[in-house]
N, C-alpha and C positions, 0 to 999 in steps of 0.2 A: 378853206375849200368851199365853193359855193355849189351845193348839189341839193336835190330833194331829200328830205328825210323820209323814212318808211313810217307810216303812220303809228304803228305800236311802239316803234323806238322813240318818236317824238313825244307821244304821250307819257311814257316813262320819263323821259328826260325833262319834260315839263314838270311833271309832279316832283322831281327830285331837285332840279336846279334852276326852274324858271326858263322863261323863253329867251332869257338875254343870251344864251350860249348857243341858241339854234340859229343859224344863218339862213332866213327865209326871207324872200323879197316881201314887201308889204303889199305889193299888188296882187299878190297870191291871194286866191279866192278863200283859202282855208286860213287865213291869217287872223280875222276877226275870231273865228272859232278857236284859235290857239291863244288869243290873248285872252279870251273869258275863261279859258281852262286855268291859264296861268293865274288869274284874279283868284278863282276858287282855291287854289292851292295856297295861295298866300294870304287869304282873308280869314280873320277869325269870326266868331259868332257875332261880335259886335261890329263887324264890317271894317274892322282894323286891319291894315295890311301887317303881316307878321314876317319876319325876316325867315330866311330858310333855315332849317333845323341843321345845327352842325353835328355829326355824328363822329363822337371820338374814335380815335384809332384804337384798334385792339391791343391791349397791354399783354406781354408774354409773362407767364409765371416762371420765376426762376425756378431751376432744378438744382438741387442740392446733392453733390456725389457723395457716395457712401465712401468713407477713407478705407483703402486696403492695408495689408502688411507693409511696412517700411522696406525699401530696397536695401539688401544686405551689403555692408561694405566689406568687400574681398582683399585678403591680404595678397600683398605683392612683395617681389624681391627689390631691395634698393639697391644693394652692391654685394661684391664677393672681393676675397683676397685670397692669394696673391692678385694684386691689380696687373691688368694687362700691361706687357712690356716692362715690369719692375725688376730691378737687378738687386744683387746682394740680399737675397731673402735668406734669412737664418734658417739654419737646419734646426728642426724642432717647432718651428712656429707652425700653428694650425692654420688649416684652410678654413675661412669663416664665409657665412651667408647671412646677410643682415637683412631682415624683413621691417615692414612698417608697422605690423601688429604683434602683440604677443602670441607665439605660437605653441600648439600642443607637442609636446615632446614624443608622445606617443606614436605620432604621425611622420616622425622625421626618422624613417628608417633607411638603412643601407647594409650591404653586405659586410661581414666583419673581416674577411679574409679575401684577397685577391682572387677574383674569378668571374663567373657568368654575371651579367648586369641584372640585378632585381633590386627592388625596393625604392621608396618614393624620392630617394635622393641617389643620383648615380655620377660618379666621377670617372672619367676615362682617357686614356691616352692613345687609343686606337678605334675612335669613333663607335665606341660602346660594344665592340666585337667582346672585350672583357673589360671589367670595371675594378676599380682601386677599392681594396676592402679598409675599414676604419671603425672607429668609434665616433659617436656623436654625443655631443653635449650641449647645453642651453644656458646661456647668461641668466643671471638673476632676474633681469627684467624681460625675459623670454623673448627679445628679439633677435638675438644673434646667436646662430648655430655655430660650432666649432667642430672640426672633423679632424681627427688625429690619424693620418694613414698607418695602416698596419706595416707597410712597408716605405721607411723613410726616405726622401729624395737624398741625393748623394751632392757633395760638395762640388763646385766648378762645374756644374752641368746646366743645361737648358732644358725645359719642359715646355709642353703644350698640354694643357688639361681641358677636356669639353666636360661641361656641367649640365644635368639634366634634373629638374625639380619638377615633380609630376603634380597633377591636381589632387593627388592622394594627400597631400600635405594640407593641415588645416591649423586655423588659430584656434584660440582657446574658447572661442563661441561657436566652433564649429563650421566656421565658413572656410570652404577650400579656395586655393588659387583659381582664379577665372580661366587660365589657360596654362600649359606647360610652359616652364621657363627654361629656355637654352642659351647657353653661353660659352665662349672659349677664352681661354688666358694662357699667354706665353710668359714665362719669367726664367731668371736666372738665379742659381743660388749663390751662397756665399763663398768666398775664397776659404782654400786649405791654409791649415796653419801647423806649425811643428814649433813648439815653445819649449822642449826639453831636450837635456843632452844625455849623453851616454857615458858611463865611466865605470871603472872597477875591472879586475881581472887584467885581461890582455888590452882592454880598451880600443876595441876595433869593431867596425860594422862591416859586414860582408855581404848581406842580402837584404832586399826591400822590395815589397809588394803593398799594392794598394787594392782594397776592396771596398768601394763606395766611401764610406767616411772613416774607415780604418786604414791605417797604415801599420803593416808588420816590418819589424825590424829583427834581423838576426845577426849574429856574430859571436863575440867573445866578451862578455860583459857581465856584470852583476848588478847594476842600478841604472835605471832610466828615470829621470826627473827625481822626484823624492821617493820612489817605491823601489823596492827589491824586485829585480827581474832578471833570471837567469838565462843570458843567450838569446832570448827571444821575448819580444815585447809588442803589446798592441799599443798604438796612439791615436786617440780621437782627433780626427783632422778638422772637426769643426771648432774644437777648443784649443787644440794644439797640445793637449797634456795626455799623460799616459791613462790608458783604460784601467778600469778596476780587474778585468780578466787577466789571470796570471797563469801563463801556460807552464814555462821552464824546461829547460833541459839539463842534463848533467855534462854537457860538452859542446862543442863548437857548433853553430848553424852556419851552413855554407850557400843554402838556397832555399827559396820560398815560392810555392805555386799556390796561388786561389783558384779554385774551381766549384762552381754551384754552392758556394757559401763555405766549403771546407777547406782549411788550411793544411796544405802538405809541406812538410820540413824535411830537408836532407841535410845531413851533417856527419860529425863524429861524436856520437852519443850512444848511450846504453838505456837510457831513461828519458821519457818526455810526456808530459801532460799527465803526470801521475802514474804512468804504466810503463814496465818494462818494454822499450823499442830499441831495436839495434840499427841506428843510422838513418832510419826512415820513418816518419809518422804522419797520420792525419789527425787533425785538431778540430773539434767543435768549437766555433768561435764565440759561442755564448758562454761556454762554461770554461774552456780552457782544457778540458780533458780529452785524453785520446780516444779516438773511434776504434771500432775493431780492425780497421785496416792495418795491415801488419806484414809488409813483405820481408821483413828480417834480414837486412844485409848484412853480408859478412865483412864489409870494409867500408870505408867512408862514401858518403854520396856527395856529388859536387853539382850536380844540374838535375832539374825536373822540369820538364815541358810538356804541356798539355797537348794531347793528340785525340781529341774526341772522347771515346770511352776508354782511352789508354793513357798513359803517361810514359814519355821517354825518360829514361833514367840513366845518367852516367856517373862514373866514380872510380873507385878503386877497387870495388868488390869482386869478388869471384863466384858468390852465390847469392841470390835474391828472388823473392817471389817463388819459393820452393824449388828452384831450379839452379843448375850451374850456369851462371851468366857471367862472362868475363868483361867487367867494366862498362858494358852498355847493354840495357835490357829494356823492354816494353812490358810494362805492368798494368794490369787490369785495375781501372778505378774503384771498382766495385768491392772486390775481394783482395787485391794486392798480388794477385798471382802472376807469374810471369808468362807471356804469350809465347807462341812457337818462333817468333821474330828472334834472330840471334846472329848479330854480325860477329860476336866472338871476338874482341880485341886481345891480342895475345900478350900484350904488356902494357905498362904505363898507367896514366889517369886521363879519364875523360872529364875535361873542366866544363864545357859548354856544347849546346846542342841547338840546332836550327833545322828547320826542313820547308819542303816545298811539296807540290803536288807529286814529284818524281823521286826525291832523294832526300835523305837525312844526312846532315854535316856535322861532323864531330870534331871539335877541337881540344887540344889538350897538351899532355906532355908524355908524348911517347915517341921512340925513335925506331924507325924501320919495323913498326908492328904490323902484324897480319891481321888485317881487319876486313872481314867479308871475302878472304881469299887474296886480297890485294894488299901490296906493301905500301905504308904510309908514314909519314914523319910529321906530327904534331896537328895536321889538318887531313881530314879523310872526307870521302863521300860514299854513302852506300844506298842501296835501292829500298824505298820505303816499303815495298812490298815482300821483298824476298830478304833483305839484309845483306845482299851480295856487295862487294865493293865494286865502284864504277871504275872500269879499266882506263888507265891514260889520265885519269884525273889529278891535278896537281903533281905531276910526277916528280918535279925538282925538290929535294929536300928543303924544308922551311928551317931555318937557323935555330929558333928556340920557341918555347912552349907558346900556344894560342889559349887566351883566357876569356875571350868574349867573341860571341857570333851574334848578329842581328841580320835578317833577311827582310828586305822591304824594297817595294818597287822594282823587283827583277835584279837586285844587287845584293850580294852577300858581303855584309861587312866584317871584317875580322880585326880584333885587336888581341896585342899580346906583347911580347919582348923579342920578336923576331928581327929587330935591326932593320936591314934594307933588303931583306930576301924572303918572299912569300910567293911560293907557287912560281918561280922563275922571274917574277916581277919586282922592281925595286920600290918596295913599299916599306916605310918606315913606322913600324910598330902598330900602325892601323891605316886600313884601306878598304876599297871595294873590287870585288871580284864577279865575274860572270859566273852564276852557279852551275851552268850548264857545263862548262869546260874549265873553269879556274883560270880563264884568261882575263885581261883588262875588261873592266865593265865601263870604262870611260871616266871614272872616278880618278882625280889627278894622283899622278904617283911620281916617283923620282925625286931629285933634289928640291928643297924647299916645301914638301909636302910631308904629312903625317906628324908624328910626335917624336920628340928627342928622347924619351925614355919610355917605359913599360906602360902599356894600355891596358887597365882592368876591367873598365866597364863602359859599354855603350848602350845607348837609349835613343829611340827615334819617336818625334812627336811632330806629327804633320810634315812638313818639309824639311824639318831640320835634325840633324845627327848631333847628340851630345855625347861627349868623350870625357872619360875621368881615368887618372892612373897616376904615375909617379913623375911625370915630366913637369918641368918648370923652369923659369928663367928666360933670358933672350934667345929667340929663336927656337922655343920649345915646342911651338905648334904652328904649323904652316908657316914656319919662318917668323912667327911672331912671339911677343912676349905673351906667356900665359902659364898660370901656376896651377897644375894639377887638374884643371877644368878647361875646355875649349869646345867650340863649335862651329860646325859648317852645314850648309845645306846639303841635302842629299847628292846633289849635284857636285859639291865640291867646292863651293863659293864660303871663303871665310866669312863668320859673322862676328860681330862685335862683342857678342856675350863674352863675358869674362868676371865671373865671381869671386877669382882671385882667392883660392884656399891657401893655408900655411902648410898643409900636408897631404899625404896620399888619399886619393878617391879609389874606393873600391866597388861601389855599387851607385846605380843610377836608376830612377824610374821618374815618370812624369804623371802628373794629375791636373787636368784643364789648363791653365795657363801658368803653371808652375813646374818646376824641376826639384825633385828631392835627391840629395847625395848623401852618402855616408861613406865613413871611411876612418882614418886616424888624426884627421885634422883637428884643430880647436879654434880657429877664427876663418871668417868668410869676409869679403869685400876690403881685404887688407887690413882688418883688426877688428870686426865686430865678433864678439864671442859667438861660437856655435860648437858646441862639444861634439864632435864626430857624427852629428846629424844635422842638416840644414835644409830649409826650403826656399828656393829663389825663385825670381820671375824669369819665366822662360824667354822673354825678349831682351830684358836688360841686366839680368843677373844679379839684380839687388835683392838681398836678405828681406824676408817678410818680418814684420815687428811680431 
């Protein structure tokens, strides 16, 4: 750019850089003066021209940072078990949480019994409304936390657990988790097993009941597996072997009910659980000892059915729970006393009980019995609120006794030895009724249905009805070959399920994907040894090893 320089700027510029950098026309009157100044700047004392002074650039002085404390390496959770979507998780396997650093055991706190969620480690199945209790231990390398639940998971079950590990958890150097750890895992527990047989005395199983990982077996026997067990035994379903708990009665067990962890037993005995008890008893499952509950029935008890705070009780007694009660009663589950409910069956024996919101249904061995003011033969219905008989319900005489009742999906299934006559319907030894009026429920009846001989046991799991009894051979079950066991859907479609026992079945219950059966048989699946007790697949009927 060609422009005039301001004098003082030119002066400074010439002093520092010489004239060459200032663009001024030589014709300018000031040019000679500027040349003179330039020479003065660049000429030494000896009149020699010196080059311009080079000013070195400023050098920055390096700043050394003072080192601070090292950043702590906080612990973190690496994994937990059971792994999400895992199957066949063995009962007794602890829950584990694996950390990447050795942990301080004193900070690994959790509640010891199931209840309100507190502690640095929380495990819940209901979004932390309540939490699982348990004990915590730490591996030798202090990396793996093991939790043993206070309440064991049950066989053949699916669980979803939520985990919460708080920042209160610390490693051995005092470093906490950086943030709260949250995770959810879903898993299935192992299959149930039964690997013992029943023998001695009359060699018969009459009753079965499952409570989580324990199968209770009742009947008339003296040995289960390799242990002496008189008429009642507990079997560990995780191992399939008899439990160390020894209850014992001095007579036959006909029925077993589990409620709130207590085992209620009915039968024909005068001693049970180490105490004098007549025909009904409640047992502590941990010790096998009788509890104070003592209805003191005057005759045999055939059926116990849970009803909230009470239990419906049927049999051949005339007094029970401190009151005169003929063959049917309602007992308080706390003290064993009879309630005011009293249908008062005039004769016979009540073998089996079912109920719905309106009525209680009674099956048994009674002919023209007055029950609740109405006359019934082998099958009756009484009001659940008053005990009065339902007028006009099943008015036609049922030919022979009813041994089993199951109410599900609005259908009352009945089993027994009543041939082809049940409440005016052509039903052969088992079938379905409409509970409101004892008319047809739509379940198949007539020729080619039912069973060819007595049905002693019924059980329902999902949409399937399992049937056991004395029927066998060609045409024995829905006109097909079935030996002592068969199954249909609850709608009456024949299933292929065919365990093929070699003798009578008296009791059936279910657990997960399995059916447990008891009776007098000694083989299943056409020859596999199973002495009066077996567990088979609910779909295939194949016995479990």
